[in-house]
N, C-alpha and C positions, 0 to 999 in steps of 0.2 A: 551380693552387691549389685548396684546399677551402674552400667557403663554407657556413655555416649561416645560413639566414634564420629568424629567430624572428618568427613572423607569425600571422595568423588561418588558420583551417583551410583546407585545399586545396578543400574542397567550398563554400566561401563566395567563391571567387575568381569574378571576372566574366571569362570566358574571352576576350572581345573587347577588353576596355578596361583591364584590371588592370595597374598599374604594377609591383607585385611580380612578377607573372608575367612581364612584359617583362624585368625584371632577370634572373630565373632562366632565361629562354630564352637570354639573351645569354651567361650563363655556361656553360650546356650546349653552345652552339653553339661555344664557345672550348675545349671539352673539359675545362672544371674540374669538379670533384666538387661536387655540390650536395646539401644536405640541408635539410629544413624540420621546424620544430617550433613548437608554440605556448608561451606562458609557463606554462600549466598543466602542461606535460610536462617541465619542468625538475626534476632530482632530484640528490641527492648519494648516490652509491653507492660504498662502501668509501672515503669521504672524498675522492671525486673528484666534481666537478661534472659531471654528465652530462644527457643529454636523450633522450627517446623520440622518435626522429627518422623522418621519412618521407625515405628516400634516393631521389633521382630517378635513374632509370637512364640510363646513357651511351647516346647515339644515334649511329649511323653518320652519318645525314644529319638535320640539324635542320629540320623543316617551316617553311616561310617564314611562314606566317600563325599568329598568336598562338593562335587557336581550334584549329587542327590540332595544334599543339604540345601544348596542354592536353588534348586527347582522346587523343593517342597516348603521353603520358608514362606511364611505368611507375614505380610507387612500392613500395618494399618498406620494412618497419618495422626499425629497428635502434636498439638503446641505444648511444650514442656519447659519449665524452668531450669536452666542449667545448674543452678545451685543445688537442686534436688538430686543430682547424681553424685555417686561416690568417686567416680573417675571420668574424666574427659581424655579420650585416647585420639590424639591427633595423627590423622593418616591421609591428609590432603596432598596432592602433588604440587610441586613448585610451579611458578614463584610463589613465595608467601605474601599473603594480603595483610599488610600492617594494620588496616582498619578491623580486620577480623580479630587481631590480637587485642585491640582496644576494647572490643566486646567482652573477651574472656578476662580482661583485667579485673572486671567487677566480681568475678566468682573464684579467682585464684586462691584465695584464702579459704574457701569453703570446700572446695574439690581438688582432688589429686589430679594433676594434669601431666600426662605423658606426651611430649617432653614438655619442660617448663617453658613458659612464655618468654622469660628473659634469656634462656638458652637458645630458643629457636630465633629470637631476634638477633642474637649474636652469630649464630652459626647456620643460618637458613640458605647461604649461598656458598659458593666455593672458595671464598675468601677465608673462611674459617680454618682452613688447613694451614695458612700462614702463621697462625697462632702457635703451632707446633714446631715450626721451623727454626733454623739457626743459620748462622754465616757459612756453615761448611755444608749446607743442604744434605745433612746426614739422615734427615726424616722425610723431607719432601723434596721432590724435583725443583731445580731452579724455575721460579714462576714470575712472570710479569702480568700486571693487570692494567689496562689502560683503555680509554676511548680515543686516544691520540694515534691516528694512523702513522704519522711521522715517528713517534716513538717506538711504537711496534715493528716498523719496517727496520729501524736502526737496530733493535734488539735481534731480529732475524740475521741482519748482515753481520753483527758483531758476534754472534753465536759460533762456537767451534763445531757445532754439530751441523750435519747436512739435513737433518730432518727435526721437526718439531711439532707439537700438538697445539691446534687452535681450537677454541670452544667458547660458546657464549657464557656469560656468567651465571644466568639463570636457567641453564638448560638441565634436562634430567633424563634418565633412561637412555643416555648415550646420544640424545639428539644434538645435532649440529657440531659433533666431535669430529674433527678431520685432521688427517696428517699432511703437513705441508713440507716441501722440499726447496732448498734454496735455488735449485736448478730451474724453478718455475716462478721467478719473482713476478713475472707479468700476471700469472694467475692469482698470485698472493695479494697484489693491489686490488684487484677487482673483489676478492673475497673479503678483504678488510672493509671495503666499501659497503659490501653487502651486510656483513655482520654489525658494523658500528651504525649504519644509517637505517637498517630495516626495523623501524619501530612504528608502531600504530599511532602513538601520541605525539610524534614529532620530535621526540628527544632522541639524542644518540645513546647507543647501548656500549657498556663495558665489555671487553673482550679478553679472555685469559689465553696467554702464550706460554707454554710450558716445555722445559727440555723434553726430549723424546728419550724414554728409558728403554735400554737395550733388553730385549725380551718381550716388549710390549706386544710384539706381532704374534707371541704364543699365548697370549691372554692375561687376565688379572685375577686377582683373589679377591672374592667378597667375604668379609669377615662381619658376622653379626654380634654386637657387643651389648650385653644386658649388664646394667648396674656396674659398668667399669670392666667387666670380664667377657672374654669371647665364649659364645655359647654355640658357635657353628660356622663353619666355613666351606666355600666351594670354589673351584677354579672355573672361570669362564672363558671359553675358548672362541675366538672370532670364526665366523663363518668363511666359507671360502672366497666370498666375493665382498667382504666388508672387514676393515681392520678393527671395527669396535667389538667388544666381547659381550656387551650387554645381551642378555636373552631377548629382550625385547627388539633387538637390532639383528636377530638372527644367530646369536652365539649359542654355544651348547654348554653343558654343564658336566664337570667331572669331580670326582672325589679329591679332597686336598687336605693334607695333615700340615698344620702350621709349622713352619720353619722356625729356627732359633730366633732369626732376625724379625720374623712376623710376631712371635711370642713377646720378644722385648719391646717392639712398637706398641703392642696392645698395652703392655705393663706400663710404658712411658706416658700414653695418653690416657688410659683409664681414669686416673684420678682427676683429670681436668674435666672430662666428660660428666662425671659424677658431680663434680663441684658446680658445673654450669647447668646441672639438672637436666642433662641429656642422657637418660637412663636406658633408652633403646635405640641404637644407631646401627647404620651399616656402613663400614669404611671399605674402600677400594684399594687395594696395594698392588704395586708392581715392583718387582725386585726389591722388596723389603722397603720400600718407600711409600708413604702415604700420598694417595693421589686425590681421594675425594672423601668427604664425610656427609653421609646422607641422614639428616635428623628429622626429616618431615614423614616420610613414608617409606622407610628402608624395607626392602623386599628380599626375597630368597628363602623364606622359610620352607615353602612347599618343595623347591628344589633340593635343599639340603637334606630334608626328611627323606626324600626319594632316594637320593644316591647312597645315603648312609644306612637307610632302614633302621633309624634310631628307635630304640625302646622307648626313651623319654623324649617325646617331640619338643621341638624349640617352642612351640606356642604354649605348651604346658607350663614351660619355665617362665614365659613372660607373664602368663596369667597368674601363676604362683606368686611372682613379684608384685603385681598389682594388689593381690589379696593380702599380702603382707603389709603393703604401704597403707591400704584402708584400715587395717587392723590397728597399725600404729596410730593412725590419726584418730580412730575412734578412741582407743585407749588413753591417747593424750587429752582428748576432750573430756572423758569421763574423770580423769585425774583432776583436771582444772576445775571441773565442776565441784568435785569433793572438796578440794582445798578452799574454794571461794565460799562454799557453805560453811566450812569451818571459821573462816574469817568472819562472815556475816553473822554467825551464831555467837561470836565471842562477846 
C-alpha cells in the first residue's frame, strides 16, 4: 500500500523518540510506499488535490534503530495526487488548520484517512472531552471554558478547591499548562489577561479552567487507543522543577498497568471514538478521569516500547490496522464492480 503522512517537517523530527518516524519506519520495513508532506504543501493542480511530497526511498534492509533509519533515509521531492494513495495518516501538531481539511474533503471517499476528517473537526481541541462528561463529573474533572475574564475569575473564587489547572484551548505537549492557587489572585488576573489577549490576529483566545485532580503532582497516564481498544500505556512523572508530566516538558516515563477504573474508562469512550472515525488516539488520565484526548498526533509509542520491551511493538499493531482497512476498501470496491457488471450485462 502507499501511505502519505501529513505531518511536521522532516527536520523537526526527534530521531530517537518520534512516534511518526516509528510509524514511517514500520511502513518502509514492510515495503510500503511512503511519502511525507506538511499541511502548507497541499495544493490543487488542474482540479486535482495534490501535495508537494518528500518520498522516502525504499530500502533493501531497514536499519534496526530509529536514529539509523532517520540518518540513512533518502528523500526526493515529488508533486503527487492525494487520491493516488491508499492511506493518508494525519500526524500534524495542533492547532488544526480548517482550510487543510477542506483540501482533504475532496479525497476522503477515495482514501482511508487516519483519523477521519469529521472526527478531527469535532475533536481537534480540548473541548472534545466534554462529550464524555456527565452532571456528576465521574469521567472528566469539572471544566470551564471561556474567554471572559470575569466569568473565569468567578469560577475560581466559587471553587471549593484551593488549586486549579489553567491552560490554553489549543495548546499541545503540555505548553501553557499551569497550576494556579487562590492565594495568588493578583497573579491570576495578569495570567488571564495574557492567555486571553495574547493573539497574533487581534482576537481573544479561549481558556480552559479545570478542577485540580488530587494525585496530579505524581503524574498522569498516557493511554494509546487503537480502534477503540487500549494498546499501550505509560505513566508520565513530572520533573523536579515542573508540575507538567509531558516528556517534552521534562517528565519521565514509567511502566503502568491499567487500573480497573482506567479499563472501564477506555471501554466507555472506545465506541464513541470509533463511531467518530477516531481510530488512533492518545488519552491522558489522572485519577481515573479523562483529562485530554489527542487525535492529531498522539505520541508515546517509542517510550512505551522501551519501558515494556514489547514483543509486538505498538507501531506493528497500527500498521496492521491500516493494512486491514485498505484491504476492506479494496474488497468492497471489487465487490461493487462485479455487482455493477452483473446489472449492466443483464
